[in-house]
N, C-alpha and C positions, 0 to 999 in steps of 0.2 A: 670276718674277713669278705665270706663270701655276700654274706647277704648286703654290705656297705657295695660293693660291685652293684652287683645283679640293681641298685635302688640306684645308681648314678647312673645306668646303663638305660635305664628305665627313664630318667630324667630326662637325658638330650635324645634318647626316641620322641622324647613327649615334646622337646622344644622346636626339633627340625620337622616333625608333623604342627608345628602352630606356624612357623615361619612358612610351610610353605601354602599353608593354608589362608595364613593373612592377605587379604587381597587390595588386588592394586588401587593407590590410590585415584580417584573419578576424574582430578585436574592431570593428573600421566598420562590415565588410559587415554583420555581426549587428546591430549596430545602425539602419543604414538599414534593413533588414527591419521589425527593430522598429519602426520607429514608421512605416513603409510598412502595416504592418497597423494599427497603433492609428488611423493613419487610415482605412482602409475599415472599420472597425467602429466609428469616431466616425458615419462614415456611413454607414455601415447602420444604427445603433439610431436616427440623426433622423428613418428612415419606420416612423409605426407603421398596421399595416396593423391597421382594425378591423374587425369581422362581426355580424353583428347580425340579426336577423328585424324584420320594418318593426312598429314595436309605435307607437298611439296614443297622442300628449302622450307620448312619447321619445322615438323613433326615426323620428318619419315621412320622407320622402323628399324630401320637399322641404327636409329639412335641417334644418329647425326640430325642438324639444324638448327636455326636460329634459337627456338623458347627452349630446343633439350639444351644447347648452349647454355643460357638464359638461366635455366633452372638450375641447373646443376650449378652455376656459381651464386646463384641467391641460397637456395638451400642444399650448400656442400656439405658433409661429411667431416665429423666424426657429430656434429651437433643434428644434422636432419638425414633421415633415410629415404631418402625419394626415390619412389615407383610409379611405373607409368603403366597404363593400361590403355588400350585402343575400342573405343567404343563409334559405331555412326552418329552422328551429332546430335542429332535429336534424344538419343540415347543417353548422352553425353551432359544434356542440358536437365534432362527431369534426371540422373543421378548422381547433379550436386543438386538439387532441389530437395533431395531425399537424404543424404546426409552419404551418401555410397561412397563420396569421392572427397575429396577439400578443395581443389580446385580447375579450373582449366579457362582459357580465353582461345582467341580473345571476343570478346562481343561487345555490340554498344552501349548504355549508358542506360541501365535497368536497376528496379528499385527491388529486386528479387533475387539479388544476393551482395555481399561487401564487393568493391571493387577498386582497384588500386587507385594509388589516389593521379597518376598523369596516366595518358595513357602510351597503351606502346607499340599500338602503330597509329597512321594516318590515314587509310584505305582508299584510292579510287577506288568505284567498279565499274567495268567494262564492258559492253559488248562488243561481242565477234560478228563475222557476215560472210559470207562468199556472195552476195548476193549482186546486183549492179547498182539497187532498190538503197536511199538515203536512207540511214540511219537518225529519222525523226520520230516523234512518237505514236503518230499516225498509222506506221510499217510496225514498229513496234508492239501498237496494240491488237493491227488486225494479224499480225503472223503469228506462230507459235515458235516459241523459244525453249529452249534447258537451262537446266539450274545444276549444280550441283545435291545427288537429296538430301536432305535435311538445312540446306538454304533457302527454301523456297520465301518466308517472313525474312530472316535476314539480311540475303541479298539479295534475291530476285524482286519481288514486292518492296521492297525497301525505295530502290532507283524506279520500280514500272507500277503503272497504274493499275488498280486492281483488276480491269479489267482485260488485259493483258493473257493470255495462252502461256501456261509454262507448262514442261514434261521434266521428272526428276531423270537422273540418270545418275551411274557409280563413281564417275571420274571424267575429268576436261578431257583424254584421249577420247572418251566414249562417247562424247558429248563432237568431238572434231570428226571423228570417223560420223556422226551422222547427216553433219553437217555437208559432207562431202559425199551423202548417198543424197543427201534432199530431204530425207527423215524429220528436221527441223527448222526452220529461218535463223534462228540466231544463237549464239547462246552469251549467258550474263555469267559474269564471278567474279574477283576481285583483281586489280593490275598483277598482284602476284602469282596471280594463277595462271591468267591468261599469257602475261608475259614468256613467263619459260615453253608455255605449247607454240607461240607463235614461231620462240627463235629454234625447238625442236622441229618443227615444221618446212621450214624455208629454204630446203634445198626440194622439198617435192614437190613434182610438176604439177602445176595447174596451181597453186596453190595461188592466191589474191587476194589474203583475209582482209576487213577494211576492221579498224577498230575506232572504238569511240567511247570514251569516256561518261558513264550517266549519272551518274553519283559518289560522293564521300562524304566518309562516316570516322570515327577515332573508336576505335576499340581499348578497353580495358582489360585488367586482366581480374578474372572475378574467382570467389571464394564462398563455400556455402553458411550462409546465415547460421554460425554456431560461433562459441567463443573459442573453439578452435580456430576458425575461420579468421574469424577479428583480429588474433594472437601471430596467422600468417603473413595476414592484408598487411600488419603491422609491419612485420620484419620484410615484406617485400616491399615496400615504400621506402625503408630504413638503406634498405640494400642497394636500389635504385638511385638513392639519393649518393652514397658512396661509392659506384658504379662511373656515375654520371660524373662527379667532381673528379673520379683520379682516370679521365679519357679512358676508360675501359668499355663503355658503352657504348663510345662512340664508334669506337673500334670494332666492337660484333656490330652493330647498324652497317656498317664499309664493310665489312668483310661477306654481308648476305644481299649485298646490294639497297638495302632498306635505307626511307628517308627516318631523321630517326624525330621522332614530334615533340620531345623535350626538349630545350634547347637551352635553358638553365635553369636553375630550381633556386628561387631568394629565400 
């Protein structure tokens, strides 16, 4: 009787070991691997890395501004986790090019990145000066201007000839200070930067700023040139469509006194 029990025990152990040792069929193994890969891809896509320069009324460091509100509406939780990090503008563009960040804005048309279907801004490039001289091309080419660091190509020389002389400054406020001290003759920047600067300085004694529009262009939201960037761009375009049709997009632009470049979507 003991011998029979021992034989049965040995058979059970052998069966269990054989069951454990049975390899997973190749098709099933591939299916599990594919499912795991898809899960990892989905998890990765939920984290959206946004890199930007600090831009008053758009990307203030306290989390307020037009771009903060727009992106929070487009890449909202729980589907996405939006993470913002501040860099100087040129470093932001470099990080987008090498895939350290997923998106930034806004940029003129370029083939270097995926870009939104519609522009997010239509911006005037303005020049301000305290001099009595007429703000014509001759004066601007022969005098010394200032521009915010990192915006030499996208703003300064986008509106001025290559012969124009410019120096970088850390902020619009610093440019105004240099203007008042006579260290520079004029300051070039976007209207959305110039206008608040003038409003803030209106009460200053002796302030007699002259403003002139010297350029205009459309700016697009830009995404890393990768599969993830392509997916994020597609979602961005779909959400802009939704926000426009609901009227919420217009409300955002009006809240920040901005011109909405998209009037309708067919």
